[in-house]
C-alpha positions as a Markdown table, in Angstrom:
| # | Residue | x | y | z |
|---|---|---|---|---|
| 1 | Met | 75.7 | 70.6 | -47.3 |
| 2 | Thr | 77.5 | 71.6 | -44.1 |
| 3 | Pro | 79.7 | 68.9 | -42.6 |
| 4 | Arg | 79.1 | 68.0 | -38.9 |
| 5 | Ser | 82.0 | 68.2 | -36.6 |
| 6 | Ile | 83.3 | 65.1 | -34.8 |
| 7 | Ala | 82.4 | 64.7 | -31.1 |
| 8 | His | 84.4 | 61.5 | -30.2 |
| 9 | Ala | 85.7 | 58.2 | -31.5 |
| 10 | Tyr | 85.0 | 55.2 | -29.3 |
| 11 | Pro | 87.1 | 52.0 | -29.8 |
| 12 | Ala | 85.3 | 48.7 | -29.9 |
| 13 | His | 86.2 | 46.5 | -26.9 |
| 14 | Arg | 87.0 | 42.9 | -27.4 |
| 15 | Asp | 84.4 | 40.5 | -26.0 |
| 16 | Asp | 84.7 | 37.1 | -27.6 |
| 17 | Ile | 81.8 | 34.6 | -27.5 |
| 18 | Ala | 83.2 | 31.1 | -27.3 |
| 19 | Asp | 85.5 | 30.9 | -30.4 |
| 20 | Leu | 83.7 | 33.8 | -32.1 |
| 21 | Thr | 85.8 | 36.9 | -32.4 |
| 22 | Thr | 83.6 | 39.7 | -31.2 |
| 23 | Arg | 84.1 | 43.5 | -30.8 |
| 24 | Arg | 81.5 | 45.8 | -29.3 |
| 25 | Pro | 81.7 | 49.6 | -29.8 |
| 26 | Val | 78.4 | 50.4 | -28.2 |
| 27 | Pro | 77.6 | 50.2 | -25.4 |
| 28 | Ser | 81.2 | 50.9 | -24.3 |
| 29 | Pro | 82.9 | 52.9 | -21.5 |
| 30 | Gly | 81.5 | 56.5 | -21.8 |
| 31 | Leu | 78.9 | 55.6 | -24.4 |
| 32 | Asp | 75.6 | 54.0 | -23.4 |
| 33 | Gln | 73.8 | 54.4 | -26.7 |
| 34 | Val | 73.5 | 56.6 | -29.8 |
| 35 | Asp | 69.7 | 57.1 | -29.3 |
| 36 | Pro | 67.9 | 55.1 | -30.8 |
| 37 | Phe | 70.9 | 52.8 | -31.7 |
| 38 | Leu | 71.5 | 50.7 | -28.6 |
| 39 | Phe | 74.0 | 48.0 | -29.3 |
| 40 | Leu | 76.4 | 46.7 | -32.0 |
| 41 | Asn | 78.3 | 43.4 | -32.1 |
| 42 | His | 81.0 | 43.0 | -34.7 |
| 43 | His | 81.7 | 39.3 | -35.2 |
| 44 | Gly | 84.9 | 38.4 | -37.1 |
| 45 | Pro | 86.5 | 38.7 | -39.5 |
| 46 | Gln | 87.8 | 35.2 | -39.1 |
| 47 | Val | 88.0 | 31.8 | -40.9 |
| 48 | Tyr | 86.3 | 28.7 | -39.5 |
| 49 | Pro | 87.8 | 25.3 | -40.3 |
| 50 | Pro | 85.8 | 22.4 | -41.8 |
| 51 | Gly | 83.7 | 20.6 | -39.2 |
| 52 | Asn | 83.1 | 23.6 | -37.0 |
| 53 | Asn | 80.3 | 24.2 | -34.6 |
| 54 | Gly | 79.2 | 27.4 | -36.3 |
| 55 | Leu | 77.6 | 30.4 | -34.6 |
| 56 | Pro | 76.5 | 30.0 | -31.0 |
| 57 | Phe | 73.2 | 31.9 | -31.1 |
| 58 | Gly | 70.6 | 29.2 | -30.4 |
| 59 | Pro | 67.0 | 30.0 | -29.4 |
| 60 | His | 66.7 | 33.2 | -27.3 |
| 61 | Pro | 63.9 | 35.8 | -26.7 |
| 62 | His | 63.7 | 39.5 | -27.5 |
| 63 | Arg | 61.1 | 42.2 | -26.8 |
| 64 | Gly | 60.9 | 46.0 | -27.3 |
| 65 | Phe | 63.4 | 46.7 | -30.1 |
| 66 | Glu | 64.6 | 45.6 | -33.6 |
| 67 | Thr | 67.7 | 43.6 | -34.6 |
| 68 | Val | 69.4 | 44.4 | -37.9 |
| 69 | Thr | 72.0 | 41.8 | -39.0 |
| 70 | Phe | 74.5 | 42.5 | -41.8 |
| 71 | Ile | 76.2 | 39.4 | -43.3 |
| 72 | Leu | 79.4 | 40.8 | -44.7 |
| 73 | Thr | 81.0 | 37.4 | -45.3 |
| 74 | Gly | 79.7 | 33.9 | -44.9 |
| 75 | Ser | 76.1 | 33.0 | -44.3 |
| 76 | Leu | 73.5 | 33.0 | -41.6 |
| 77 | Ala | 70.4 | 30.8 | -40.9 |
| 78 | His | 67.5 | 32.3 | -39.1 |
| 79 | His | 64.3 | 30.9 | -37.6 |
| 80 | Asp | 61.9 | 32.4 | -35.1 |
| 81 | Ser | 58.7 | 31.6 | -33.2 |
| 82 | Gly | 56.7 | 33.7 | -35.6 |
| 83 | Gly | 57.4 | 31.1 | -38.3 |
| 84 | His | 60.0 | 33.1 | -40.2 |
| 85 | Gln | 62.9 | 31.2 | -41.7 |
| 86 | Ser | 65.7 | 32.0 | -44.1 |
| 87 | Val | 69.4 | 31.5 | -44.9 |
| 88 | Ile | 71.0 | 34.8 | -45.8 |
| 89 | Glu | 74.2 | 34.9 | -47.8 |
| 90 | Ala | 77.1 | 37.4 | -47.9 |
| 91 | Gly | 76.0 | 40.9 | -48.7 |
| 92 | Gly | 72.5 | 40.3 | -47.4 |
| 93 | Val | 70.6 | 41.7 | -44.4 |
| 94 | Gln | 68.0 | 40.5 | -42.0 |
| 95 | Trp | 65.8 | 43.0 | -40.1 |
| 96 | Met | 63.7 | 41.6 | -37.2 |
| 97 | Thr | 61.1 | 43.5 | -35.3 |
| 98 | Ala | 60.9 | 41.8 | -31.9 |
| 99 | Gly | 58.1 | 44.1 | -30.8 |
| 100 | Ser | 55.8 | 42.3 | -28.3 |
| 101 | Gly | 58.1 | 39.3 | -28.3 |
| 102 | Leu | 59.9 | 36.7 | -30.5 |
| 103 | Ile | 62.1 | 33.8 | -29.8 |
| 104 | His | 64.7 | 33.4 | -32.5 |
| 105 | Ala | 67.9 | 31.4 | -33.4 |
| 106 | Glu | 70.7 | 32.7 | -35.6 |
| 107 | Val | 73.1 | 29.9 | -36.5 |
| 108 | Ser | 75.4 | 28.7 | -39.2 |
| 109 | Pro | 73.7 | 26.6 | -42.0 |
| 110 | Pro | 74.8 | 23.0 | -42.4 |
| 111 | Ala | 77.0 | 23.6 | -45.4 |
| 112 | Phe | 79.1 | 26.2 | -43.5 |
| 113 | Lys | 79.6 | 23.9 | -40.6 |
| 114 | Arg | 80.7 | 21.1 | -42.9 |
| 115 | Gln | 83.0 | 23.2 | -45.1 |
| 116 | Gly | 84.0 | 26.1 | -43.0 |
| 117 | Gly | 85.0 | 29.4 | -44.5 |
| 118 | Ala | 85.3 | 33.2 | -43.9 |
| 119 | Leu | 82.8 | 34.9 | -41.6 |
| 120 | Glu | 82.1 | 38.5 | -40.7 |
| 121 | Ile | 78.7 | 39.7 | -39.3 |
| 122 | Leu | 77.4 | 42.8 | -37.7 |
| 123 | Gln | 74.3 | 43.0 | -35.5 |
| 124 | Leu | 72.8 | 46.3 | -34.6 |
| 125 | Trp | 69.9 | 46.8 | -32.1 |
| 126 | Val | 67.5 | 49.7 | -32.8 |
| 127 | Asn | 65.3 | 50.8 | -30.0 |
| 128 | Leu | 61.5 | 51.2 | -30.5 |
| 129 | Pro | 59.5 | 54.1 | -28.9 |
| 130 | Ala | 57.1 | 53.3 | -26.1 |
| 131 | Arg | 54.1 | 53.4 | -28.5 |
| 132 | Leu | 55.7 | 50.5 | -30.6 |
| 133 | Lys | 57.3 | 48.4 | -27.9 |
| 134 | Leu | 54.5 | 45.8 | -28.1 |
| 135 | Thr | 54.0 | 46.1 | -31.9 |
| 136 | Thr | 53.3 | 42.9 | -33.9 |
| 137 | Pro | 56.6 | 41.1 | -34.5 |
| 138 | Ala | 57.9 | 40.9 | -38.1 |
| 139 | Tyr | 60.9 | 39.7 | -40.0 |
| 140 | Thr | 62.4 | 40.5 | -43.4 |
| 141 | Gly | 65.4 | 38.8 | -44.9 |
| 142 | Val | 67.0 | 40.3 | -48.0 |
| 143 | Gln | 69.8 | 38.8 | -50.2 |
| 144 | Ala | 72.5 | 41.0 | -51.6 |
| 145 | Asp | 70.8 | 41.3 | -55.0 |
| 146 | Gly | 67.8 | 42.9 | -53.3 |
| 147 | Ile | 69.7 | 45.8 | -51.9 |
| 148 | Pro | 70.4 | 48.8 | -54.2 |
| 149 | Ala | 74.2 | 49.4 | -54.5 |
| 150 | Ile | 74.3 | 53.1 | -55.4 |
| 151 | Pro | 77.5 | 54.6 | -56.9 |
| 152 | Ile | 78.9 | 57.5 | -54.8 |
| 153 | Ala | 82.2 | 59.4 | -54.5 |
| 154 | Asp | 82.5 | 59.9 | -58.3 |
| 155 | Gly | 82.3 | 56.2 | -58.8 |
| 156 | Lys | 85.0 | 55.4 | -56.2 |
| 157 | Gly | 82.4 | 53.9 | -53.8 |
| 158 | Thr | 79.0 | 52.4 | -53.3 |
| 159 | Leu | 76.3 | 52.8 | -50.7 |
| 160 | Ala | 74.2 | 49.6 | -50.2 |
| 161 | Leu | 70.8 | 51.1 | -49.2 |
| 162 | Val | 69.1 | 48.9 | -46.6 |
| 163 | Ser | 66.3 | 51.3 | -45.5 |
| 164 | Asp | 64.9 | 54.7 | -46.3 |
| 165 | Thr | 65.8 | 56.6 | -49.5 |
| 166 | Phe | 69.0 | 57.9 | -51.2 |
| 167 | Gly | 69.7 | 59.3 | -54.6 |
| 168 | Gly | 66.2 | 58.5 | -55.9 |
| 169 | Asn | 66.4 | 54.9 | -54.6 |
| 170 | Thr | 64.4 | 53.2 | -51.9 |
| 171 | Gly | 65.8 | 50.4 | -49.6 |
| 172 | Pro | 64.0 | 47.1 | -49.3 |
| 173 | Ile | 63.2 | 47.5 | -45.6 |
| 174 | Arg | 60.4 | 49.8 | -44.5 |
| 175 | Ser | 61.5 | 51.0 | -41.1 |
| 176 | Leu | 58.7 | 51.6 | -38.5 |
| 177 | Thr | 60.5 | 54.7 | -37.3 |
| 178 | Gly | 62.1 | 56.1 | -40.4 |
| 179 | Val | 65.6 | 54.7 | -39.8 |
| 180 | Phe | 68.1 | 55.3 | -42.6 |
| 181 | Met | 70.6 | 52.4 | -42.7 |
| 182 | Ser | 73.4 | 51.5 | -45.2 |
| 183 | Val | 76.7 | 49.9 | -45.7 |
| 184 | Val | 79.2 | 52.2 | -47.4 |
| 185 | Arg | 82.3 | 51.0 | -49.3 |
| 186 | Leu | 85.0 | 53.4 | -50.5 |
| 187 | Ala | 88.2 | 53.0 | -52.4 |
| 188 | Ser | 91.4 | 54.5 | -51.1 |
| 189 | Gly | 91.4 | 58.3 | -51.8 |
| 190 | Ala | 87.6 | 58.5 | -52.3 |
| 191 | Arg | 85.8 | 61.5 | -50.7 |
| 192 | Val | 82.1 | 61.8 | -50.1 |
| 193 | Asp | 79.6 | 63.9 | -48.1 |
| 194 | Leu | 77.0 | 61.6 | -46.6 |
| 195 | Pro | 73.6 | 63.2 | -45.9 |
| 196 | Ala | 72.8 | 63.5 | -42.1 |
| 197 | Pro | 69.8 | 65.8 | -41.6 |
| 198 | Arg | 69.9 | 68.1 | -38.6 |
| 199 | Gly | 68.2 | 66.7 | -35.5 |
| 200 | Arg | 69.0 | 63.1 | -36.4 |
| 201 | Ser | 71.3 | 60.8 | -34.5 |
| 202 | Val | 74.1 | 59.5 | -36.7 |
| 203 | Phe | 75.5 | 56.0 | -36.5 |
| 204 | Leu | 78.9 | 55.7 | -38.1 |
| 205 | Tyr | 81.1 | 52.7 | -37.4 |
| 206 | Ile | 84.4 | 51.9 | -39.2 |
| 207 | Val | 84.2 | 48.2 | -40.0 |
| 208 | Ser | 87.5 | 48.1 | -41.8 |
| 209 | Gly | 90.2 | 50.5 | -43.1 |
| 210 | Thr | 91.1 | 54.1 | -42.1 |
| 211 | Val | 89.2 | 57.2 | -42.8 |
| 212 | Ala | 89.2 | 60.9 | -42.1 |
| 213 | Val | 85.8 | 62.0 | -40.7 |
| 214 | Ala | 85.5 | 65.8 | -40.6 |
| 215 | Gly | 89.2 | 65.9 | -41.1 |
| 216 | Ala | 90.0 | 63.7 | -38.1 |
| 217 | Ala | 91.7 | 60.3 | -38.7 |
| 218 | Val | 89.7 | 57.4 | -37.4 |
| 219 | Glu | 91.0 | 53.8 | -37.5 |
| 220 | Gln | 88.9 | 50.6 | -38.0 |
| 221 | Trp | 86.8 | 49.3 | -35.1 |
| 222 | His | 85.9 | 52.7 | -33.9 |
| 223 | Leu | 82.4 | 54.3 | -33.6 |
| 224 | Val | 82.3 | 58.0 | -34.3 |
| 225 | Thr | 79.8 | 60.3 | -32.7 |
| 226 | Leu | 79.1 | 63.7 | -34.3 |
| 227 | Asn | 77.8 | 67.0 | -33.2 |
| 228 | Asp | 74.4 | 68.3 | -34.5 |
| 229 | Asp | 76.0 | 71.3 | -36.2 |
| 230 | Gly | 75.6 | 70.3 | -39.9 |
| 231 | Asp | 73.6 | 68.2 | -42.3 |
| 232 | Ala | 76.3 | 65.9 | -43.7 |
| 233 | Val | 79.2 | 63.7 | -42.7 |
| 234 | Ala | 82.4 | 64.4 | -44.6 |
| 235 | Val | 84.4 | 61.2 | -45.2 |
| 236 | Glu | 87.7 | 60.7 | -46.9 |
| 237 | Ala | 89.1 | 57.2 | -47.3 |
| 238 | Ala | 92.8 | 56.8 | -46.5 |
| 239 | Thr | 92.6 | 53.1 | -47.4 |
| 240 | Asp | 89.8 | 50.9 | -48.9 |
| 241 | Val | 87.1 | 51.1 | -46.2 |
| 242 | Thr | 83.8 | 49.7 | -45.2 |
| 243 | Leu | 81.5 | 51.7 | -43.0 |
| 244 | Leu | 78.1 | 51.1 | -41.3 |
| 245 | Phe | 76.3 | 54.4 | -41.7 |
| 246 | Gly | 72.8 | 55.3 | -40.6 |
| 247 | His | 70.7 | 58.0 | -38.9 |
| 248 | Ala | 67.4 | 58.2 | -37.1 |
| 249 | Asp | 65.3 | 60.5 | -35.0 |
| 250 | Pro | 66.3 | 60.2 | -31.3 |
| 251 | Leu | 63.6 | 58.9 | -29.0 |
| 252 | Gly | 64.5 | 60.7 | -25.9 |
| 253 | Glu | 62.8 | 58.1 | -23.7 |
| 254 | Pro | 64.0 | 56.1 | -20.7 |
| 255 | Val | 65.8 | 52.9 | -21.6 |
| 256 | Val | 65.7 | 50.0 | -19.2 |
| 257 | Ala | 67.5 | 46.9 | -20.5 |
| 258 | Gln | 67.9 | 43.5 | -19.0 |
| 259 | Gly | 69.5 | 40.8 | -21.2 |
| 260 | Pro | 67.4 | 40.4 | -24.3 |
| 261 | Phe | 64.6 | 42.8 | -23.3 |
| 262 | Val | 64.6 | 46.6 | -23.8 |
| 263 | Met | 61.7 | 48.6 | -22.3 |
| 264 | Asn | 61.0 | 51.9 | -20.6 |
| 265 | Ser | 60.6 | 50.8 | -17.0 |
| 266 | Arg | 61.7 | 48.1 | -14.6 |
| 267 | Glu | 58.0 | 47.0 | -14.3 |
| 268 | Glu | 57.9 | 46.4 | -18.0 |
| 269 | Ile | 61.0 | 44.3 | -17.9 |
| 270 | Gly | 59.4 | 42.2 | -15.2 |
| 271 | Glu | 56.3 | 41.8 | -17.4 |
| 272 | Ala | 58.5 | 40.7 | -20.3 |
| 273 | Ile | 60.2 | 38.0 | -18.3 |
| 274 | Arg | 56.9 | 36.7 | -17.0 |
| 275 | Asp | 55.4 | 36.7 | -20.4 |
| 276 | Tyr | 58.4 | 34.8 | -21.9 |
| 277 | Gln | 58.4 | 32.3 | -19.1 |
| 278 | Ala | 54.6 | 31.7 | -19.5 |
| 279 | Gly | 55.1 | 31.0 | -23.3 |
| 280 | Arg | 53.2 | 34.2 | -24.4 |
| 281 | Phe | 55.8 | 35.4 | -27.0 |
| 282 | Asp | 54.6 | 35.4 | -30.6 |
| 283 | Gly | 53.9 | 31.9 | -31.8 |
| 284 | Ala | 56.2 | 30.4 | -29.2 |
| 285 | Glu | 56.4 | 27.3 | -31.5 |
| 286 | Pro | 59.3 | 24.9 | -31.1 |
| 287 | Leu | 62.1 | 26.1 | -33.3 |
| 288 | Ile | 63.5 | 23.9 | -36.0 |
| 289 | Asp | 67.2 | 23.6 | -35.8 |
| 290 | Val | 68.0 | 25.3 | -39.1 |
| 291 | Gly | 71.7 | 24.8 | -38.4 |
| 292 | Ala | 71.5 | 21.0 | -38.0 |
């Protein structure tokens, strides 16, 4: 494999939501998206006291893209207007296809609010092509034991495979657009070449620790963009590290976003708002407060 060269490293900017520590590497100054990856919020790491209010993400709508939520520490309760409901624990992932429209809530379960504890969550938005913007909504929640943890770096690391294939393994999520997504953990000193086929957009975010990517040192809370001049990403861990690593075919389509809607035109955004206000989103049933 030929390693890709690094294009740029973008620091995540701090944008707390109430008492929730939040960093956002994309979009950020100078970087609108890593097509088709639109948005990443990194919540935590932090420790909530007993008797806390939990996460502040009550019922809200989405249309035109997918949300992928990684529960690194803590737990997350989900319920949506399509009738999907779950509580995902540490190490698990939830993948929601908003498609034509869903209203969902992502909150802390009652036990977490009573007892408190450590919390760290990532949420990534993945764009859908025009042909799938109004696809049927769907949701899959997977606990940690349903995600293959594949040894890499001569046994000094693991790749938790969320979607697509790696090393003869298949992730539990079947992406509509062939997205490869994983969480990579490496011990200090580990080296690995992660596959990144030519023509694909690579998403690489350093959740924690310090790494060298293509020989360039990159600190935690940075998103790395890479040139399309190879078919691998060369990573060497200077400390114990956690990475969010994925790749996908770029869409190359217009992106018009307004709040929770991502479409291809301003007219489609207006239609999404009208449909939401008229109660046309999938199911549109009253949401049970799963965090009560």
